[in-house]
C-alpha positions in Angstrom: 0.1 -0.4 0.0 1.5 3.1 -1.1 2.0 5.9 1.6 2.0 9.3 1.0 4.8 11.5 2.8 3.2 15.0 4.0 4.5 17.9 2.6 7.1 19.6 4.0 6.5 22.4 6.2 6.9 25.9 5.0 10.0 27.7 7.3 10.0 31.1 7.3 13.6 32.4 5.6 16.4 33.1 8.6 16.4 36.6 9.9 19.3 38.6 7.8 21.5 40.0 10.8 22.0 43.6 10.5 25.1 45.2 9.2 27.3 45.8 12.0 27.6 49.7 11.1 23.9 49.6 11.5 23.9 48.0 14.9 26.3 50.5 16.3 24.5 53.5 15.0 21.5 52.0 16.7 23.6 51.5 19.9 24.9 55.0 20.2 21.2 56.4 19.6 20.5 54.0 22.6 23.2 55.1 24.7 24.8 58.5 23.6 27.0 58.8 26.2 29.6 56.1 24.3 30.0 59.1 21.9 31.0 61.1 25.1 33.3 58.8 26.4 35.1 58.6 23.0 35.5 62.5 23.4 37.4 61.9 26.2 39.7 59.1 24.7 40.3 60.9 21.5 41.6 63.8 23.5 45.0 61.5 23.8 45.4 61.0 19.9 48.4 63.2 19.0 47.4 66.1 17.2 51.3 66.2 15.0 53.2 69.7 15.0 50.3 72.0 14.3 50.1 75.2 16.4 47.6 75.4 18.4 47.0 79.2 18.3 45.7 78.5 14.6 42.7 80.0 14.1 40.8 76.3 12.8 42.7 73.9 14.2 39.9 70.7 14.3 41.4 67.6 16.4 39.9 64.1 16.6 38.3 64.9 19.7 36.6 67.6 18.3 35.2 65.3 15.5 34.0 63.1 18.3 32.2 66.3 20.2 30.4 67.2 17.0 29.3 63.5 16.5 28.1 63.5 20.0 26.3 66.4 19.6 24.5 65.0 15.9 23.9 61.8 18.0 22.0 63.2 20.7 20.1 65.8 18.1 19.1 62.4 16.3 18.0 60.4 19.2 15.9 63.0 20.6 14.0 63.5 17.3 13.7 60.0 16.9 12.2 59.6 20.7 15.2 57.7 21.7 15.9 59.7 24.6 13.2 60.8 27.4 14.8 63.9 28.6 14.3 67.4 27.9 16.5 70.4 29.2 15.1 72.3 32.2 13.6 75.8 31.5 16.7 77.2 33.7 18.8 75.2 31.9 17.6 76.4 28.5 17.5 79.9 29.8 21.4 80.1 30.9 23.1 78.0 28.3 20.7 80.4 25.8 22.4 83.6 27.4 25.5 82.7 26.6 25.1 81.8 22.9 23.2 85.4 22.6 26.0 87.1 23.9 28.5 85.6 21.8 26.5 86.4 18.9 25.9 89.8 20.2 29.8 90.1 20.1 30.1 88.9 16.8 27.6 91.0 15.4 29.1 94.1 16.8 33.6 92.9 16.9 35.6 95.0 15.2 36.4 92.6 13.0 33.1 90.5 12.4 34.5 88.1 9.8 37.5 86.8 12.0 35.1 86.6 14.8 33.1 84.3 13.0 35.2 81.3 13.6 35.5 82.4 17.4 31.9 82.7 17.6 31.4 78.7 16.3 34.0 78.0 18.6 32.6 79.6 21.6 29.0 77.8 20.7 30.9 74.5 20.5 32.5 74.7 23.8 30.1 76.5 26.0 26.7 75.4 24.3 26.2 72.7 22.2 28.7 70.1 23.5 28.0 70.9 27.5 24.0 70.5 26.2 24.9 67.0 24.8 26.7 65.7 27.5 23.9 66.5 29.7 21.2 65.0 27.6 23.3 62.0 27.0 24.0 61.0 30.9 20.9 59.3 31.7 21.4 57.5 34.4 24.6 56.3 36.9 25.8 54.0 34.3 26.4 56.6 31.8 28.4 59.0 34.2 30.4 56.5 35.4 31.3 55.2 31.8 32.2 59.3 31.6 34.3 59.2 34.7 35.8 56.2 33.5 36.9 57.9 30.6 38.5 60.4 32.3 40.6 58.6 34.6 41.6 56.3 31.7 42.9 59.3 29.6 44.8 60.2 32.5 46.4 57.3 33.2 47.4 57.4 29.4 49.0 60.6 29.7 50.3 60.2 33.0 52.0 57.3 31.9 53.6 58.7 29.2 54.5 62.4 31.1 56.3 60.3 34.1 58.5 58.5 31.0 59.3 61.8 29.4 60.5 62.9 33.0 62.7 60.1 33.9 64.2 60.0 30.8 64.6 63.7 29.6 62.5 63.6 26.4 59.5 66.2 28.0 59.3 70.0 27.2 62.2 72.4 28.1 62.1 73.6 32.0 64.8 75.8 32.7 66.8 74.4 29.8 66.5 70.5 30.6 64.2 68.6 28.9 62.4 67.4 32.1 58.7 68.7 31.7 56.1 66.4 31.4 53.5 66.8 28.6 52.3 63.8 27.3 51.3 63.5 23.8 50.7 66.9 23.1 54.1 68.2 22.5 55.6 71.6 24.1 53.2 73.8 21.9 50.1 72.7 23.9 52.3 72.7 27.0 49.1 72.6 29.9 47.6 70.1 27.7 48.6 67.1 30.3 48.5 68.6 33.4 44.5 69.4 32.5 44.1 65.6 31.7 45.9 64.2 34.5 43.7 66.6 36.7 40.6 65.6 36.0 41.3 62.0 36.2 42.8 62.8 39.4 39.8 64.5 40.6 37.6 62.3 39.2 38.9 58.8 40.3 39.1 60.7 44.5 35.6 61.9 44.2 34.5 57.8 43.0 36.4 56.5 45.7 35.2 58.8 48.9 31.3 57.8 47.4 32.2 54.1 48.0 33.7 54.8 51.5 30.6 53.7 53.1 30.2 50.4 51.0 32.1 47.5 52.2 31.0 45.6 49.2 32.7 48.0 47.0 36.4 48.3 49.1 38.6 46.5 46.2 37.0 49.2 43.6 37.5 52.0 46.5 41.4 51.1 47.0 41.9 51.1 43.7 40.6 54.0 43.0 42.5 55.5 45.6 45.9 54.2 44.3 45.1 55.4 40.7 44.4 59.1 42.6 47.9 58.9 44.5 49.6 57.6 41.2 48.6 60.6 39.5 49.8 63.2 41.5 53.2 61.9 40.0 53.0 63.1 36.5 50.9 66.1 38.0 54.0 67.3 39.7 56.2 66.7 37.1 54.2 68.7 34.6 55.2 71.9 37.0 51.9 73.6 35.8 51.4 75.6 38.9 47.5 76.8 38.0 47.0 72.9 38.2 48.3 72.4 41.7 46.4 74.9 42.8 43.5 74.0 41.2 43.9 70.1 42.0 44.2 70.9 45.6 41.4 73.0 46.0 38.8 70.5 44.1 40.4 67.7 46.7 39.5 69.6 49.6 36.0 70.5 48.7 35.0 66.9 47.8 37.0 65.4 51.0 35.1 68.3 53.3 31.7 67.8 51.5 32.2 64.1 52.4 33.7 64.0 55.7 35.6 67.0 57.4 38.1 64.3 59.2 38.5 62.5 56.3 39.5 65.6 54.8 42.1 66.3 57.7 43.8 63.5 57.9 44.2 63.0 54.3 45.9 66.5 54.3 48.4 65.0 57.1 49.5 62.0 55.3 49.7 63.9 51.9 52.0 66.5 53.7 53.8 63.9 55.4 54.3 61.6 52.0 55.5 64.9 50.2 58.3 66.0 53.1 59.4 62.4 52.9 59.9 62.0 49.3 61.2 65.7 48.4 62.9 66.2 51.3 63.9 62.8 52.5 64.3 60.7 49.5 65.1 63.5 46.5 62.1 62.7 44.5 61.9 65.4 41.7 63.8 68.1 43.4 65.2 69.2 39.9 63.0 72.2 39.4 60.1 70.8 42.0 61.1 72.4 45.1 61.7 75.7 43.1 58.6 75.9 41.5 56.6 75.1 44.8 58.6 78.0 46.1 57.7 80.6 43.2 53.8 80.3 43.8 54.5 82.6 47.2 56.5 84.8 44.9 54.5 85.4 42.2 52.8 88.6 43.7 56.2 90.2 45.4 58.9 88.3 43.1 57.4 87.0 39.8 59.2 85.2 37.7 59.3 86.3 34.1 56.3 84.0 33.0 53.9 85.6 35.8 55.1 89.3 34.9 53.9 88.8 31.3 50.6 87.1 32.6 50.2 90.5 34.7 50.5 92.4 31.5 48.1 90.2 29.3 45.7 90.8 32.1 46.0 94.3 31.8 45.8 94.6 27.8 42.4 92.5 28.4 41.4 95.0 31.0 42.1 97.6 28.5 40.8 96.5 25.5 37.2 96.0 27.7 37.7 99.4 28.6 37.4 100.9 25.0 34.6 98.2 24.3 32.5 98.0 27.6 29.3 96.5 26.6 29.5 93.9 24.0 33.6 93.7 23.8 36.0 93.3 20.9 34.2 90.2 19.5 35.7 86.7 19.3 39.6 87.2 18.4 39.3 90.3 19.2 42.0 90.1 21.9 44.3 89.2 19.2 43.6 91.8 17.0 44.0 94.5 19.6 46.5 93.0 21.7 49.7 95.2 20.4 48.0 98.5 20.4 46.6 98.1 24.3 49.5 96.2 25.9 52.4 97.3 28.1 55.8 97.9 26.3 57.6 95.5 28.3 54.9 92.7 27.5 56.6 90.0 25.6 55.6 89.1 22.1 55.8 85.0 22.5 56.6 82.4 24.9 59.5 80.0 24.3 58.5 76.4 23.5 61.2 73.8 23.0 61.2 69.8 23.1 62.5 66.8 21.0 60.0 67.0 18.2 59.4 70.6 17.3 62.6 71.8 18.2 62.6 75.7 19.5 59.9 77.8 18.5 58.4 81.4 19.7 54.8 80.8 20.3 52.7 84.2 20.0 51.1 85.0 23.2 47.2 85.5 21.7 45.2 85.7 24.7 45.2 86.9 28.3 45.4 83.3 29.8 42.6 84.3 32.4 39.2 82.7 30.6 37.2 85.8 33.0 39.2 88.5 31.3 39.0 87.1 27.5 35.3 87.2 28.0 35.3 90.3 29.5 37.7 92.4 26.8 35.8 89.8 23.8 32.2 90.0 24.7 32.1 92.7 27.3 29.7 93.2 30.5 26.7 91.3 28.4 29.5 88.5 27.8 30.7 88.4 31.6 27.3 88.5 33.0 25.9 85.5 31.0 28.8 83.0 31.6 29.2 84.1 35.0 25.3 83.3 35.7 26.0 79.8 34.0 29.1 78.9 35.9 27.7 80.5 39.3 24.3 78.3 38.9 26.0 75.6 38.4 28.5 75.6 41.6 25.6 76.7 43.8 23.0 74.2 42.6 25.7 71.7 42.5 26.7 72.5 46.1 23.2 72.6 47.5 22.2 69.2 46.4 25.0 68.0 48.7 25.2 64.1 49.3 28.2 61.8 49.5 27.3 60.2 46.2 30.5 59.6 44.2 29.1 61.2 40.8 28.0 64.4 42.6 31.4 64.8 44.2 33.0 64.1 41.1 30.6 66.8 39.1 31.4 69.6 42.1 35.0 68.8 42.1 35.7 69.0 38.7 33.9 72.0 38.0 35.5 73.7 41.1 39.1 72.9 38.9 37.8 74.3 36.0 36.4 77.5 37.5 40.0 78.2 39.6 41.7 77.1 36.8 40.4 79.7 34.8 41.8 82.2 36.7 45.2 81.1 35.2 44.2 80.1 31.6 41.6 79.9 29.0 40.3 77.8 26.2 42.5 76.6 23.5 44.3 73.8 22.4 43.5 69.7 22.1 42.2 69.8 25.5 39.0 72.7 25.1 36.8 69.9 24.6 37.3 68.7 27.9 35.9 72.0 29.2 32.3 71.0 27.3 32.5 68.0 29.0 33.2 69.3 32.5 30.6 71.7 31.9 28.0 69.2 30.9 28.6 66.5 33.8 28.2 69.8 35.8 25.0 70.7 34.2 23.4 67.1 35.0 24.4 67.0 38.5 23.3 70.8 39.2 20.5 71.0 36.3 18.9 67.5 35.8 17.3 67.0 32.7 13.2 66.8 33.2 11.3 64.0 31.0 10.1 64.3 28.0 6.8 64.5 26.8 6.1 61.6 25.2 5.8 61.1 21.6 2.0 60.8 19.7 2.4 57.8 18.4 3.4 56.3 21.4 0.7 57.8 23.7 -2.1 56.2 21.6 -0.9 52.9 21.3 
């Protein structure tokens, strides 16, 4: 008897896997903090021998920051981010953008000011807002802080090697100054990256001090913070030293006053043993530390130049009090307003670029730069943003590691702005710190659900 076999059942075709690039794009839309972390890490990519004072100098980190802005904007449009800026954040960041636009429109050279306007909006508005919106939860914040620590370890390792082998930038005629992958043309960059990582590691460690389960992580973070002190010292950056000490004091005092006193005592003892007893870093380090106390009565040449640059900025502002001379205006008007003794350039030298004279094109004080180029309108807008971030950040209180890091990094930035301004490879990190501080002080509000989702 013949039997008929049943017809084979139709099987659905196997799903075609999505291309890797599409999968990565979707992951970026789901978690744009990955782009923020990439922005931090790409700061470590060497930028070659480019002149950091050039009008347009785009680095890999700048490209990553613009990708972050685009990703966050696309995620918002597609409803992937359920957050929106608070009204106060919109007001503060909007005021900074308006002040920069007005200063550009009334600049002494509007065409040259246009590139400065784009940079200002990138650094103080677009990227900070993108960072704020990308940090949706604690995992995102830890990812960003971890990137800061990783970048600091990379640059710190390179810097210590430069000091020990005499392959760094020239300092008092010797190639011992640690500059990381940035070179002598961006002399302050490594100290900034190392400082950010040190402050982030210390804050995360202090935030875990009440958790017995995280003791190994806490010990590792403390070890990282201590290790980063060495490359910071070898950077010979007095401004970074002062800013780091202040940021660490704020973090420790907010967590536990007794912990702050114990840490200060231990740090002083270690410094005495290493420098006074063992002799670690005595070549130039002791003199540099001692010079901090003499910047007012016995200033060295770099300090007198800085004072003269500050005087120049103040004179420019007096001629353009309301809206300033416009972005890039300080460069254009420096020679006509500077004291006669001001040096036209500073010396830079290392094994890669050789010996160069780098022109002094900014006042090395962010507040005076804003005042001279954007006038009272600009300084009020920037001052309101920074003051609100600081006050609201401090008022939130708590011993959370993320909050301590956001507050500590902002304190570091506010103090460093007294001795430096934006410019160079690490400028984009200023945006990241402002975005992190805004995330803590001005948390994003839940956004309204898209109409399609609401009707399902």
